[in-house]
C-alpha positions in Angstrom: -37.4 30.8 24.7 -40.2 29.6 25.3 -40.8 24.8 25.0 -43.6 24.1 23.3 -44.5 20.4 24.7 -47.3 18.1 22.7 -50.5 16.5 25.6 -53.3 14.5 24.3 -52.3 15.5 20.4 -51.6 19.3 20.8 -49.6 21.6 21.0 -49.0 23.8 24.5 -46.7 26.6 24.2 -44.5 27.5 28.0 -43.4 30.9 27.9 -42.5 31.5 31.7 -40.3 35.6 30.6 -43.1 36.5 28.3 -43.3 39.2 30.9 -40.3 40.2 29.5 -42.7 42.4 27.2 -44.4 43.8 29.3 -42.9 47.0 29.8 -42.1 47.3 25.8 -45.5 48.2 24.8 -46.5 45.0 25.6 -48.4 45.4 28.7 -50.8 42.5 28.0 -47.5 40.1 28.8 -47.9 40.6 32.5 -46.6 37.2 33.6 -45.8 33.4 32.5 -47.5 32.0 29.8 -49.2 28.5 29.5 -51.3 28.3 26.1 -52.0 26.2 23.7 -49.8 27.3 20.9 -53.2 28.7 18.8 -54.1 30.6 22.0 -50.2 31.5 22.4 -49.9 33.0 18.7 -53.3 35.1 19.1 -51.8 36.4 22.7 -49.2 37.7 21.1 -50.7 39.4 18.4 -53.3 41.0 20.4 -50.1 42.0 22.3 -48.7 44.8 19.6 -49.3 45.7 16.5 -46.2 47.6 15.4 -43.5 45.5 16.4 -42.3 42.2 14.7 -43.0 39.0 16.0 -41.2 35.7 14.6 -40.2 32.5 15.2 -38.4 29.5 14.5 -38.7 25.7 15.9 -35.7 24.0 17.2 -35.3 20.4 17.8 -33.4 21.2 21.3 -32.5 23.5 23.5 -28.3 24.1 22.6 -29.5 24.4 18.6 -31.4 27.1 19.9 -29.3 28.9 22.5 -26.3 29.0 19.8 -29.2 30.2 16.7 -29.4 33.9 18.5 -27.1 36.3 19.9 -27.1 39.6 21.7 -30.8 41.2 20.3 -31.4 44.0 18.4 -29.1 43.1 15.5 -29.5 44.2 11.6 -32.8 43.5 10.0 -31.8 41.6 6.7 -34.3 39.5 5.0 -31.9 36.9 4.2 -32.0 35.8 7.6 -35.8 36.0 7.9 -36.4 32.2 6.1 -37.0 29.8 7.9 -39.5 31.4 10.7 -42.7 31.5 11.5 -44.6 35.3 11.9 -46.7 36.0 14.4 -47.2 39.7 13.0 -46.4 41.3 9.6 -46.6 45.0 10.3 -47.3 47.4 8.2 -43.6 49.0 8.1 -42.2 44.8 7.5 -44.5 44.8 4.6 -42.9 48.2 3.1 -39.0 47.2 4.1 -39.9 43.9 1.7 -41.3 45.2 -0.9 -38.5 48.1 -0.9 -35.5 45.5 -0.2 -36.7 43.0 -3.4 -37.3 46.1 -5.6 -33.9 47.0 -5.2 -32.7 43.5 -6.0 -33.5 43.9 -9.7 -31.7 47.1 -9.5 -28.0 46.5 -8.4 
């Protein structure tokens, strides 16, 4: 989880656990991040082109903690509603096309 704060009209992301991804193919995420929201998105986009990265904004930590159970889980297009995509790798775009093309054939 990351926390967003605002100072003088600008959003900042406090992502103190970003380093958890260092050994998962994103070696430039090797420490805590405190960046503007735009810089944070850029940092994650530069970390990988193969992984799907998205987030959801929540109004409080209790709602956020209850929204996600243990990962990984099956990827379903319906569960992607309301998500903000930081990365959208080629494989995910293919998944979306296949998923939606099959809907009319069922």
